[in-house]
Structures are given as C-alpha cells and as structure tokens.
LUMKOL-900914 format. One record per residue: residue number from 0; residue in one letter; x, y, z of N, C-alpha, C in turn. Coordinates in steps of 0.001 Angstrom, whole numbers. Atoms other than C-alpha are relative to their C-alpha. Example, Ala and Ser with C-alpha at 12.3 -4.5 7.8 and 13.67 -1.06 7.14 Angstrom:
LUMKOL-900914
(0, "a", (890, -1190, 0), (12300, -4500, 7800), (900, 1200, 0))
(1, "s", (-820, -1190, -60), (13670, -1060, 7140), (-770, 1090, 730))
END
This chain:
LUMKOL-900914
(0, "q", (-342, -365, 1504), (98603, 84541, 76723), (-1072, -1197, -460))
(1, "v", (811, 747, 763), (96408, 83155, 73964), (83, -263, -1089))
(2, "q", (-334, 359, 1600), (96904, 81127, 71031), (-1031, -203, -787))
(3, "l", (894, 197, 598), (95105, 80946, 68078), (503, -675, -1299))
(4, "v", (-645, 662, 1320), (95476, 78190, 65402), (-1275, -252, -844))
(5, "e", (1555, 45, 1471), (93254, 78380, 62119), (535, -1183, -860))
(6, "s", (350, 745, 745), (92467, 75589, 59952), (-751, -505, -1037))
(7, "g", (1626, 22, 797), (90511, 74579, 56958), (398, 692, -1379))
(8, "g", (-135, -637, 865), (91789, 76776, 54492), (431, -1297, -1415))
(9, "g", (-580, 530, 1542), (92652, 75494, 50365), (-681, 441, -756))
(10, "l", (711, -547, 1467), (91148, 76212, 46926), (-937, -627, -160))
(11, "v", (1413, 590, -64), (87764, 75796, 46137), (-348, 1185, -1281))
(12, "q", (-90, -1057, 944), (86216, 77183, 42768), (-1370, 843, 194))
(13, "a", (1455, -539, -332), (83300, 79674, 42874), (-1023, -567, 38))
(14, "g", (1320, 523, -571), (80370, 78920, 44437), (-60, -1463, 636))
(15, "g", (30, 496, -1168), (81467, 76823, 46626), (258, -155, 1370))
(16, "s", (234, -688, -1710), (81972, 76499, 50086), (1474, -1072, 881))
(17, "l", (-1198, 118, -862), (84659, 75995, 52761), (-254, 65, 1262))
(18, "r", (182, -442, -1410), (84534, 75888, 56436), (1424, 330, 755))
(19, "l", (-1122, -380, -633), (87532, 77291, 58485), (-300, -316, 2086))
(20, "s", (-96, 159, -1633), (88184, 76584, 62352), (1101, 201, 416))
(21, "c", (-1047, -421, -938), (90173, 78028, 64909), (116, -573, 1571))
(22, "v", (-278, 636, -1291), (91425, 76261, 67919), (655, 1179, 1076))
(23, "a", (95, -1086, -593), (91750, 78834, 70989), (403, -547, 1342))
(24, "s", (-344, -218, -886), (93838, 78341, 73947), (707, 503, 1126))
(25, "g", (-597, -633, -1069), (95488, 79657, 77094), (-479, 326, 1329))
(26, "r", (609, 588, -1519), (95566, 79723, 80810), (-1133, 692, 285))
(27, "t", (916, -853, -7), (93080, 82694, 80913), (-880, 638, -692))
(28, "f", (411, -531, 1261), (91096, 82505, 77920), (-1534, -100, 4))
(29, "s", (1371, -233, -172), (87679, 83450, 78738), (-398, 1285, 887))
(30, "p", (444, 193, 1029), (85725, 85287, 78534), (137, 1116, -1114))
(31, "y", (-610, -688, 1539), (86682, 86212, 74957), (-818, 232, -1280))
(32, "a", (386, 47, 1241), (85238, 87574, 71958), (324, -537, -1228))
(33, "m", (-1356, 492, 945), (86440, 86111, 68775), (-407, 335, -1271))
(34, "g", (704, -414, 1575), (86024, 86813, 64797), (1501, -470, -366))
(35, "w", (-853, 167, 853), (87712, 86544, 61736), (332, 1711, -857))
(36, "f", (-302, -1260, 1563), (89565, 89238, 59205), (553, -798, -654))
(37, "r", (-855, 170, 1140), (91306, 88877, 56254), (547, 1111, -620))
(38, "q", (-735, -981, 839), (93532, 90280, 53756), (556, -729, -1341))
(39, "a", (-687, 519, 1602), (94178, 89963, 50153), (977, 1045, -300))
(40, "p", (-1295, -225, 785), (97001, 90533, 48146), (-41, 1682, -156))
(41, "g", (-392, -1576, 610), (97956, 94509, 47838), (-1466, 667, 839))
(42, "k", (631, -436, -1165), (94895, 95156, 50456), (57, 334, 1344))
(43, "e", (-645, -300, -1597), (94525, 96429, 53889), (-990, -1280, 559))
(44, "r", (1116, 1092, -752), (93071, 93679, 56433), (-783, 821, 367))
(45, "e", (1258, -782, 285), (89440, 93960, 56787), (-689, -1139, 1157))
(46, "f", (533, 605, -884), (87009, 92709, 59438), (-1149, -768, -919))
(47, "v", (949, 1131, 788), (84666, 89772, 58108), (-933, -343, 750))
(48, "a", (1390, 258, -1259), (82668, 88133, 61362), (500, 90, 1489))
(49, "g", (-32, 32, -1480), (82506, 88358, 65090), (-843, -588, 764))
(50, "i", (1088, 982, -826), (80897, 86343, 67792), (536, 339, 1333))
(51, "s", (-572, -199, -1751), (80698, 87367, 71812), (-175, -1373, 54))
(52, "w", (-957, 1159, -357), (81876, 84955, 73836), (-1266, -1150, 218))
(53, "s", (1539, 1024, 50), (78026, 83074, 74400), (-584, -428, -1374))
(54, "g", (612, 751, 1351), (77458, 83042, 70679), (-1314, 951, -153))
(55, "g", (1233, -484, 63), (74459, 85206, 71351), (-44, 1187, -1029))
(56, "s", (-443, -1175, 681), (75792, 88126, 69379), (1178, 19, -1293))
(57, "t", (-818, -126, 1214), (76950, 88118, 65647), (361, 692, -849))
(58, "y", (326, -997, 837), (78115, 90273, 63388), (1033, -254, -1225))
(59, "y", (-454, 653, 1326), (79109, 90168, 59573), (333, 1394, -616))
(60, "a", (-705, -1390, 1136), (81005, 92569, 56946), (-1523, -113, -930))
(61, "d", (1351, -692, 906), (78060, 93912, 54694), (477, -1477, -1391))
(62, "s", (-261, 720, 976), (80293, 91714, 51758), (27, -1311, 387))
(63, "v", (-102, 1604, 167), (79771, 88047, 53332), (-1561, 151, 531))
(64, "k", (1623, 244, -713), (76124, 88709, 55075), (-609, -973, -727))
(65, "g", (915, 150, 1053), (74180, 86257, 53734), (476, -1550, -418))
(66, "r", (-882, 1191, 419), (76909, 83512, 52651), (541, -510, 1223))
(67, "f", (-648, 673, -1105), (78999, 83161, 55848), (-404, 117, 1132))
(68, "i", (503, 144, -1488), (78181, 81947, 59195), (922, -662, 996))
(69, "i", (-1525, 434, -1127), (80403, 82189, 62324), (-691, -611, 951))
(70, "s", (877, 642, -1401), (79623, 79944, 65300), (1135, -506, 470))
(71, "r", (-1186, 418, -785), (81720, 78719, 68106), (-660, -746, 1229))
(72, "d", (56, 1510, -1060), (81968, 75558, 70720), (397, 631, 1270))
(73, "n", (-998, -193, -983), (83217, 76551, 74196), (-180, -888, 1127))
(74, "a", (-139, 1162, -972), (82844, 73603, 75511), (1254, -897, 196))
(75, "k", (-1874, 390, -77), (86550, 71953, 76948), (965, 1039, -799))
(76, "i", (-927, -754, 1056), (88286, 73461, 73950), (-842, 983, -468))
(77, "t", (323, -1367, 1048), (87333, 76948, 72352), (360, -290, -1070))
(78, "t", (-297, 86, 1533), (86595, 76141, 68791), (-844, 1447, -640))
(79, "l", (771, -897, 841), (85850, 78967, 66502), (-288, -254, -1589))
(80, "y", (205, 269, 1325), (84140, 78414, 63039), (-336, 752, -1109))
(81, "l", (866, -566, 1159), (83413, 79869, 59668), (-524, -821, -1378))
(82, "q", (847, 1229, 1136), (81370, 78180, 57362), (3, 1345, -1196))
(83, "m", (-250, -883, 1032), (82000, 80133, 54057), (-969, -718, -1327))
(84, "n", (876, 248, 1278), (79137, 79518, 51218), (156, 1090, -1249))
(85, "s", (-214, -831, 1157), (79108, 80693, 47804), (1019, 936, -316))
(86, "l", (-919, -875, 335), (82111, 81727, 47353), (660, 715, -706))
(87, "k", (-492, -504, 1340), (83649, 84110, 44988), (1305, -26, -76))
(88, "p", (-1719, -223, -1), (87189, 85009, 43654), (368, 1366, 1118))
(89, "e", (-698, -1338, -917), (87095, 88499, 45709), (432, -674, 1179))
(90, "d", (-137, 534, -1436), (86836, 86156, 49012), (1502, -681, 251))
(91, "t", (-952, 990, -224), (90267, 84464, 48255), (1060, 1739, 1048))
(92, "a", (-789, -817, -554), (92496, 86109, 50943), (932, -859, 1352))
(93, "v", (-305, 1211, -1056), (94416, 84703, 54130), (-960, 820, 1104))
(94, "y", (870, -157, -1249), (91968, 84537, 56979), (731, 45, 962))
(95, "y", (-831, -17, -1408), (93140, 85115, 60661), (-1368, -171, 679))
(96, "c", (772, 382, -1096), (91284, 83924, 63547), (743, 1148, 1036))
(97, "v", (-680, -368, -510), (91319, 86603, 66207), (-966, 171, 1375))
(98, "a", (242, -131, -1073), (90479, 87381, 69813), (69, 1006, 767))
(99, "d", (223, -1015, -729), (89594, 89987, 72378), (-1199, -43, 1501))
(100, "r", (912, 8, -1399), (87969, 90779, 75819), (-1602, 708, -718))
(101, "t", (1138, -503, 362), (85614, 93234, 73883), (-134, -322, -1589))
(102, "l", (-90, 111, 1112), (84336, 93313, 70378), (-980, 1337, -446))
(103, "d", (714, -1040, 936), (83302, 96500, 68421), (250, 137, -1543))
(104, "y", (337, 482, 1545), (82508, 95362, 64785), (644, 944, -950))
(105, "r", (-299, -1115, 889), (82989, 98719, 63315), (1482, 860, 339))
(106, "a", (-1339, -216, -77), (86437, 99449, 64833), (807, -814, 936))
(107, "w", (-513, 1411, -1020), (87982, 96206, 66258), (1443, 257, -446))
(108, "n", (-1119, 502, -35), (91638, 95995, 66854), (584, -1238, 874))
(109, "p", (-453, 891, -657), (91980, 92552, 68348), (1327, -154, 659))
(110, "s", (-1193, 147, -768), (94861, 91674, 70760), (654, -1049, -279))
(111, "y", (-730, 1152, 339), (95286, 88249, 69772), (-551, -454, -1649))
(112, "w", (234, 578, 1043), (95616, 86947, 66272), (689, -1603, -401))
(113, "g", (-513, 1144, 615), (96229, 83601, 64611), (1066, 296, -1004))
(114, "q", (-1064, 54, 1142), (98942, 82806, 61797), (-745, 316, -1112))
(115, "g", (690, -400, 1706), (96402, 82975, 59172), (226, -1267, -874))
(116, "t", (414, 1235, 598), (95159, 80405, 56769), (-533, 428, -1297))
(117, "q", (-79, -725, 1745), (95067, 80962, 52670), (-1205, -698, -278))
(118, "v", (1101, 219, 1114), (91609, 80935, 50788), (154, -120, -1342))
(119, "t", (-228, -571, 1272), (91790, 80941, 47366), (-1364, -660, -627))
(120, "v", (1483, 11, 930), (88507, 80927, 45144), (633, 128, -1659))
(121, "s", (-195, -38, 1318), (88929, 80235, 41544), (-1255, 152, -771))
(122, "s", (1316, -252, 560), (86718, 81531, 39011), (-358, -1186, -1128))
END
C-alpha cells in the first residue's frame, strides 16, 4: 500500500508563488512515477504535471507550462514537489498528489491519491 500526504497549500495573491510537497511512503514504493492533479469547484479533475521515477522525464499541462516546476527527491523518503510561480486566480483548486507504476500524461488514471491540499489565488 502507498500513502501520499500533501502539504504547502494556502492563500496567495495573483502573481505570487507557492510550493507544494508530497511525502510518499509504503512498503514497496519504488519505482513509481508521481504527479499532481487538481480540481476546481464545479470542474472535473485535471492533470497538472507528472514526473518519472528517476526524475529524468517531466510532463506539464499546457495551462501551467512555463509557470510550474515538478521535481522529486528519492533519497531516504520520497518527496514530490510542485513549485508554482506566477499564480493566477484560475489556478485555484484542490491539488492532489498521485503515484502509479506507469505514467501516460495524456490519459493517466493513477492508482494512488493523496487527500489533497487547497490552493487559493486571490485577484
């Protein structure tokens, strides 16, 4: 079983930055691709960014490309990060950390999800 715990959400003004973190644990947690999804009020959940186990491959939704950076640290405890810059009000959503053995960013339905962390961007 895999457990994912997010942190780092909050309230920020438009143009500001936030950094989300996700700590992964589990007896057999490797090698897993990881990523972030988000869900805004009244909208469907959408892919934001994904990263391979080694970190050598990254993928982004067009809406966040050039503003968000996904990274991970696999030393001792696997931790996933999402650096969010130049935030916009439309980035307001609950952000979920996800993990799975494979990553197909075009049609990804990850097996494991965190509980989510709220990000609110004020105008």
